[in-house]
N, C-alpha and C positions, 0 to 999 in steps of 0.2 A: 365195528368189526373192523380189524386189522388188513393191511397190505395180504397178509399170508390165508386168512379165513376169508376173503373175498375169490380172491383169484381161485381158492380150493375149490368152492362152490361154482364158481363158474366154470372149470377146466372140470369138475363132476357131472357137471349138468350137460356138458358138449359129449362126453363120452353115453351117457346116459342118452341122449338122441341119437346114438352109433358115430360121431366121431370119434376115433380112438387114436388117429396119427396124428404125431405135434411134430414141423418143421423146427426147428430152432438156431438160429442163428445168435450166437452169444450177445448180450450185451447187460449193462448196470442196469439201467431204467425198467427193463424187462421183466429183471430177476424173479420178482414174485411169482409171470404167469410161467417163465421157465421152473424151476422149484415147485408147483403146482404141480405139472405137466408129470415132471420125473419122480415124483415124491407117487402118485397115481397108480396104483397095482395096474390097473387094465390099459393104460397107454403106452402105445408104441412111440420110441422117440429117435428122430434123426438131427443128428448135429453138423452146421454146415459152416465156415466162419461168412459165407458171400450171400448176401441177401437176394441176389439176382438167381444166383444157382439153387437156392432153397424154395427161392416159389417157384421156380418151373419144375423141381423135383417133386413139391406137392402135386403142382398140376400134373405130374405124370401118374404119379398115385389114384390120384382121382380117375385118369385116363383108366388104369389097369383094374381099378379095384371096386369102382363106382360109389362110394361114400366120398364127399368130400373130406381133402385135410387140411389141420390147421399149421399156420403158419406164424410163427411168432419173432419179433424184431425189437429193438430196442427204438428210440423216438429219433429227427433227425430224417441224415439222407439214408439211414439203414430203410426206413419206409417208403422213401423216393424209387428203391432199387426195386422194390417187388412192383413195378409199374409195367414192366413186356411180361409178365407174368399174369399178372392182372386183363391186360388186354386180350393178353389169347384167349384166358377162358371168357371173358365177356363174349368175343366175338364165334367161338366155339360151346358156348354155354356147359361150360366144365365147372363141376363144385370146386368152390376153395373158400377158404376162411381166412381172413386176416386178424389175428389178435395185433395189433400193436401199440405199445407202451409211449407216454405222451407224457408230460412237464403238467402239474397242475395249474390251474388257473391263474393265481400269481405270477408265474414264472412266465407265462405268457406276454410276449409285444412287451416285453421288459430285457432285454439285451441278456436274455440266459443262455448260458451254453447248452449247444447240442439241443437247441428249442426252434421251431420255426413249428407255420399253421399245418397241420396235416387234419383238419376237416377239410372235407368233400376234395380232399386231394387227388381221389382217382377221379373225380369229376362224372361222367355219365356211364362210368366202366362199373359200376355195380349195382346189383340187384337191392340191396339194403348196406345201411350204413346206421352206427349210431356210435356220440360222440360219451362215454360212458362217464360219468361223474367219480369224483377221488373217493374211495370207502370211508362210511361215515356212518355213526350211529345210527342217524334217522333211515337210512337207507337198510333194510335187512336182507337177510337169505333169499327170501321171496321175489325180491328185485332183483336182483345180479341172475338166479334162476332163470326167470323169467325172458331176461333180456338173450341169456345164453340158448334157450328150448327155441325159440322164435329166430333168432340169428342162423341154428343148425336147420332149420327146414327152408327158411330161403336162400343158404349154402348149396341145397342143394340144384337149384337151376343156377347159380352161374358164384362169379363171384364176392362175397360179402364182409363189411370192415366193422371190428370191434375196437374202437379208438381207447384207449385205456390210458385214464389219466392214476398217476401215483406220486403220492407225497412219500418224501423218506420219512422214517427207514425202511428202506426196499425188504433189509433180510430181518425177517422174522424167525423165531423157531416152530415148527410143527406142533400144531394141537389137534387133538382127538376130536375129529369132527363128524358127523353122520353120512355119508353116503347117498344121495338122492335117489327120483324115481323118474323114467320118462313123463314127458309133456307131450301125448299124441297131439300133433297137427298135420292136416293130410290137403298135399296138392290137388290143386284140381283136376278131373278127369275129364278129357278130349274128346267125347265120343260124339262124331259128324250127325248135325241136324238131319230130318227128313228132308228139310227144303237144299242143304247140300247134296244128299245123295242122290234127292231128282234131277236138280241141276247138273250133277257130273254125268247123271244114265241116260241124260238126253243128250249130252254133247258124243258120249261115248257111243250111242246108239249108232249117230249120224257118220262117224269118221267109218273110211275107208284105210287111212294109213296111222293107225294108232301108235303109239311109241313111248314105253316106259322108260324112266328116268329113276335112279337111286340112287341119289345123295348119300353122305354121310348118316348112317342113322342104326341104331342098337338092334333092330330087327327083321331084316328083309326078307323072310321066309314066307311072310302073307302077301309081299309085293310080288315076289315071284309067282308065288300061287294065283294072284289076280291075273299075270302076264300070261299064264299057262291057260286059265279059262277065259281069257280075251282071244288068244292065240296071237299078240303082238310082241314083237322085238323088247328085248332090253337092254338099255345101255346102262352099265352098272359102275359106278366111279370107285377107284382102287381102295379106300378108305369105307365102303359100304359093306364089306365084312362079306362078299359076294363077285361071282361073275357071272357074264352070262353071254353076247356078243363082244368078244375079247377085242378088236379090232378095229373098233369104230373110230377113234382118232384118227388112223390112217385114213379112213374112206373119205370123213366130211373135210378132210383136207382137200380133196381133189375134186372132179364137176362131175363125176359117175353115181355119187350118193343119192339114192332115192330118199328126197324129203318127208314128212311126214306132213297129217293135218293134224293131227291133234298131239297133244304132249303130256303125259301125266308126271310131273316130277317130285317124288318124294323126297324128304330128306335136306339135306347140306348142300352147296353148291360144289360143282367138279372140280380136279384138279385141271383138267381141259380147258386150255381159252379158246379153242376155238369150235366149242358145242354152241356157246350161247348165239355166236355171230351165226352160226349155221341154222339155227332155230329161225330168229330173225330171218334172214333171207328166205327160210319157207314161207314166213308169213303164217305158222301154224298158229291155234288155238291151243294156251297152256293154261293147265291148272296148278298150282302148286300146292300141295299139301303137307304139312305141317306142324309138328304141335307147340313148337317155338315163339311162333308167330313174326320171327327175323323174316325181313324183307329179302330176296334175292330174285333181282332183275337188273343183271346189269346192262342190259341192251335197249332196257324201258320197253318190253313189249307188252306190259300191263296184265300180267296174266290175274285170274281169278285166282284169289289166296284162300284157304282154306282151312284154317286153324282149328284141326284135329289130331289127332292119335292116328298115324297113318295103318297102321293094324287094324285097327277098328274101322277106319273108313275103307279098308279091303275088303274086308268081311261083310261089310253092309251092301255092296255093289253085287246087284245079280243079274246083269245084262250081259246078253252075249258079243263078241265081237263079231263084224260084219263077214270080215273075210280072213284066212292066212298067208294071204300072197307079198304082204307087206314083211311078214315074220319071213315067208321062204327067200324073200331076196335079199333080208340080210344077214341070214343061212349060210347062202353061197355066197353071198361076199365075203364075210367071216372066213369061210371054208378056205376062198382063193386066197386072201389076203393071208392066213396060217401059213399055206404052203410057200408062197412068195418070202414071208419074211423067212422062214426056216431056211429056204435056198440062199439067202444072204449071209446067213450063218454059217452055210455048208463051203462058201467061197471063199477062196483064201484071203486074210485080211489081217490086219496088225489085231493084238489083243485090245478089244474096248472094254468102257466101260458095260454097254449092252449084254458083253459074254459071260461077264459073272451076275447079273440081272436075273439073267434067265435060270442061273441054275438054284436060285433063291425058292421055288416049289420043293428045293429037295431037300429041305431042314424043317423039320416038322417043330416051328419056334413061331414066337410072337414076333412079329418084325414092324420095329421104327424107322423112318426113311426121313431123312432131311428134306428141306424144300430145295427149291433151283431144282436141279437135274437130277438128285435120286427116285423122287417120289414122280416124276415122267419117265423115267427110264423104265422103272418097277411098273407103273400105268403100263405102258407101251411092250415092253419084252418080258417083265418076270411072270409069274403064275403063282403067288403066295398060297400056302398049304392053311396058313393061320391067320389068326387077328392081324392087321394091319393100324399100324396108327402113327400123326402126322400131325405135327402141329400147323394146320391152314387156316387156323382162323384167321390171321394177320400174314400166316405163310414168311416169319422175322428169321434171321437167321443163329436168333440168339438164343441159348437155353436149350439147344440139342441134348447134350451129354448130358445133363440133369433129369430132363423129362424122361429118357430113357432110362435112366436109371432109377427113376420113379415110377416107373412104367414096371421093371423087373422088381424090385421091392415089392411093391404091390401083390403082382401076379404070382412069386415065385415060379414064375414058369421058365421052361429056356427062351431067349431073345438075341432076335437079329437085329442089329441095327448099320446103317449106311449113312454114312454121313462124308462131306465133302473136306476138303483140306482147310476152306474156309471156317466152315460150320465147326470145325475141331479148335482150330486157334482162337477162335470168339470165345468158348466156353472151356480154355484148358481147365478152371480152376475145378470145373464139377469132374473133374477125374476123379479127385476126391472122394466125392460120392460115388464114380460107379467101383475105386478099389475096394470099399465094403459090400458089393454086392458077393453074395455067394451061391447066388442060383448062375447056370451055365450063361454068358454073355460073350457075344461074339461082335466088336466093333469095329466094322471095316471102315476103316477112311480110304476111300479114294481120292487118290492124290496126284491130282492135274497140274501141280503148281499154279492153282490161281482160282479165278472165278470161271469154272469152266459155264456155265447159263449163259453169261454174254456171248460168246461166241455163237450161240443160236440166233442171236438177235442181230436187227440192222444195225446197231451202233458198232460190228463188227468191221462194217467197210469203212470208219473212221482209222485208218491206218496210222497216222502220225502220232495222236494220243491215244490210241486205244489200252494199250497195253498197262501204262501208266497210272491211266484212272477208272478200267474197268479188267484189266486181266488182272492188274494187280498182281504181276509174277514175284514169285520167292523161290529159294533153294532150299526149305526148311522139309525137312524128316523130321518123323515122330517116334524115332527110337529113343534117342536121349531123353523125352520125356518120359516116356512107359519104363525106361530104365531109372529114373529119377523117381518113382511112384509104384516101383516094384510092380508093375504090372506086366504079366505076361504079352512079349509081343514079338511078330513076325513078319516079313514082308518080301514081296514078291511083284512081277512084273506081269503072272500069266497065274491064272487059277484053272485046272482041269477039273477037281472035285471038291466044292466048295467047304463039302462036309468035315472034307479031312481035316478042317480047320478049327472045327467047334470045338471047344475046350469041357471037361468032363465037369467043371463047376468053375464058380467065380469068372472072373473077365480074363479076355484077350483082346488083343491088338491085331488086326489083321491091314496092314497099310500094301493097298496096290496103286502102284505107278501107272497111268496112262497119260496119255497126249492129247491136250483138248484141239486140237484141230484133227488128230484122228479120229476121235468122237464124232466129231461134228459133221465131219466126210463120212463117215460109215450110215450116221441118223439120214442127212441128205438122200443119200444113196438107199435106203432102204424106203425112203418118201418117193419118189422118182419112180422104182420097180411098183410101188405099189400102185399108183396112181396109173401107169400103164397096163398094169395087172387087170384093173376093174373097168377099164374104157373100151366102149364097144363092144360090152358082155350081153345087151339089154336086158339089164338090170331093174332100170329104170321103167321101160316097158311090163314085165313080170310085175312089179309093185303095182302098176296100173290096173292091171287084169282084174 
């Protein structure tokens, strides 16, 4: 069996298993894989010259549509450039399949060009990996199809690598080969045990101030239903695709927020860095219910961990809550804080990043948020109306434009993205991916000419070297870059109606100029007013009654 036939069976079996999107970085050693993908009638192909960018694009495709996307690259540093996307996929449990081309055994450790050790290159970040041998007559179609089918199912849980060794010739004329059939594999269903439910129900029955947390999850409705049945407040992370007590983050930074005595935490961790310390200070019992098995315990409160599907767990809980007074206290806090925040926007102030964040709810679109300030500002001030995505597995600055392009390509639905200037500068290559998108995409670049998040941190007090090392100020604007790539562009220092800038089709860049200092001052003023608003209201007593 030659390289071409071997790769045909590999690619065809992946497609039989539901992996139809192939993201390709050009290269010579990977030619058999790329040709097999592009020749397949059911394959969707995206080509991009930057392996780091195409890795994040594939990650975005999986975020948007669910099934894993496959990335193809040649050997050497090309494979190493996948590492940031692999790390993010691992920490967020995002499906991803790596098809990496490699030299044959006789060229390894022999000084051959573009050859390095690609086995175990991603260390502990993979769900499964295999170093496939070179195609040979003794290993038939059944072998390679079996490996492909198993890789596809493992990739539903997170990143998987098939490292593919090829000898020359790398190009062979296409042959007429038979398409295959699916090989079913089923992932385990994590239904809660009777012991887990009994343990949880006993805790719930004793709680007087029960609190539900919803982290990143695909199905928040059963959790919200449980909160309604128990009569408990629900804090939902911005990536949970739902909302309840919206202004909890402002409240827990003050002294008047009534603490819980039991916390049910569903799904992933929160964007808020204040929530975990607040729960630790409350000395509340914590139950973490999630199907991934990942440990989320930054404050080492030693929660009880229940490995179960959150929806099945919520449906199995039959007990009722003791009292609704804790919920009523938080509803009153949320009402007061909403009025307080609105009053801050009504006062005269310079146009700041929160001003356009609070307009996001007016756009019926998928939302992608960069790390640092965009995701935090949206959590504090935004009311998104559609699905919300963000690379919070490791909260890196890299691959933002590539990821949002992958989401837009996979969903084929309108998308709004908010990125800072530093994130955009870090991923300029991926504007080549964005310009290919046909559906409407509004890329908002919040340009405060440096690293805005550092203005909110204690390091901002270091006056001598802050701007050089952390603010990293610059004078770059993005109009020339947009013009070079023929991407429609508009800039402004103030936005009254965000929807006026939304494109009818394809991408548009909206660059908004703000001040790091004014952004930080506004948020400080909001926080101070929120603290004053809920202090001395008797809310702690209400929660205890």
